[in-house]
N, C-alpha and C positions, 0 to 999 in steps of 0.2 A: 504494500500500500504506500503510495507516495504522499508525503506530508503536504498539506495545503497551507502550512504556515509560511509566511514570508516576513521574518523578523529582521528589522533593520538594526544590526549590531556590528561592531568592529572591535578588533584588538588594538588598543591604543599604544601598547608598548610592553616591554618586559623589564620589570624592576624587582630585584631581590633584596631583602634585608640581609644584613650580615648575620652569620649563624648565631652569634651570641645575642644579638638583638631579638632574633626570632625565639631563641630558647628562653630568654628572660620574659618576653611577651607571653609566651605560652604558660610558663610557670606562674606568672602573676595573675593571669586571667582564669586559671582553673579553680575559680572560687564560686562564681555565681552561675549555677546550672538552673535553667528554666524548666518549665513543665514538660517540654518536648525533649529534654535531655541535651539541650544545646547551651553551651557557654557563650554568653553574649554581653557586649557593653552597650547594646541598643538601649536608648532611653536613660543613659547615664551621662554624667557631665564630661567624662573622658579626660579629665585634667591630667591623669597619669599617662596619657598618650600624647602629651605635648610634643614629644620628639617627632611624631608623625605629622603634626599639623602643618608645618612649613613644607614638608615633603609633598603632601597631598595638595596644598595650596598651589604649588607649581603645576602639578598635573591637572588640577581643575581649571587653572587658567589656560593651559594648552587645549584642553577639551573644549572649553567655551569659545576659544578662538577658532578651532576646527568647525564648530557648530554655528559659527557666525553670530553668537550672542554676546561676545565679550565687549564690544563697543556699543551694543544696543541696550544693554541692561546692566544694572548692578546685580551681582549674583551673590548667593551665599551657598555654603555647602556644609554637609554634615557627613560624618563617617562613624562606623562602629566596627568592632572586630567580633568574629564568630568562630568558635572552635567546635568542631563536630567530632565526637568520639565514635566508637564502634556502633552505637545504636541511635545516633542522632540523625534527624532528617528535618526538612523544612517544607511544609505543605505549599501548594500553589498559592501564590500571592503576587502582588505588584507593589510598586512604591509610589504610585500616582496619588497626589494630594492636591486637589484644586485650590484649597484654602491657603496652601503654602506655595503655590505655583511651581511645584516640583515637575521638572521637565526631563531631566537626564539622570539615569542611574548608572552605577558602575560596580564591578566586583573585581577585586585584586586577589589573585590566588597566591598566598604566601607559602602554603605547604599543601601539596596535592597528594592524591592517591593514584593508583594505577587505573582506577575506574573513573570516567568522567561522570560526575554525579550532578553537576549544575546543568540545568536544561530549561529552555523556553518551552512553554506548553500551553495549550488551550484546554487541557484535560483529556484530550484524545490523541492529538498529534504532538510531536516534540521535535525541536531542533536542538542538537547538542553541539555547542561550539568547542573547538579545541581548548584544552585547559592545561597548559604547562605551568610549572612553578614560575612565578613572577609575572605572568600574563595579567593584563588589566583589560577587561571587556567593558565596553560602553554600549548602552542601549536606552531607548526611550522608557521613561518611568512607568508608562501605562502597560508595558509588556508583562504578561504573566510568566512567572518562572517558578521553579522549585529546586530543591536539593533532595535527591534520593538518598536512602541509607547506603553508606559506602561499605559497611561491614568489614572494616579492617581493624586491626588491633593498635593502630596508631592514629593520631589526631590529624584532621584536615583543618587548615586555618585560612580564613579569608578576611579581607577588609571590604566592607560594602559601603556605598555612599550614594548621596543624592546631590544634585545641583538644582537650586531653585532660583527663579527670577524674582528680584525684589522690586524693581521699578523699571518700566520700559521707557526708553527714550524715543522721541519722535524719529521715524526713519529719515535717513538722509536721501533726498531725491535730487538728482543732478539733471 
């Protein structure tokens, strides 16, 4: 069966944390496990992740330039880290939030498994993008996606984020 999904996504680049940063990050985050068996910093203030803020600010600026919104709007971004252990998964969801003008989402694969578990889906069809360690995938916030259970004895770590438009400037017409 051929998938009818046509998801507009792209790999923005490949950035890896140094091994010690990744090890420290994983060790410090294995504290707050949610009801789905997922360790996450979502909805936290992330002050302990300050070292990543400038790193992702540069990437967000690049993405917003590629998407031609950099000069058209003031933007803000948020990010959070998720650690998936052997039994973790994340059901179908999207990041679209009209009240916050969320337009672009991204996922950065810091530590991956041999199985590609991140996928775009409508609940029937799926599109599975390549997922190498360090890859950062960009996609519209309205696109539904999920993380299937990876069933490995080691953790999978991602940083996810959103870019929102804060104020739209008048278009420049020449």
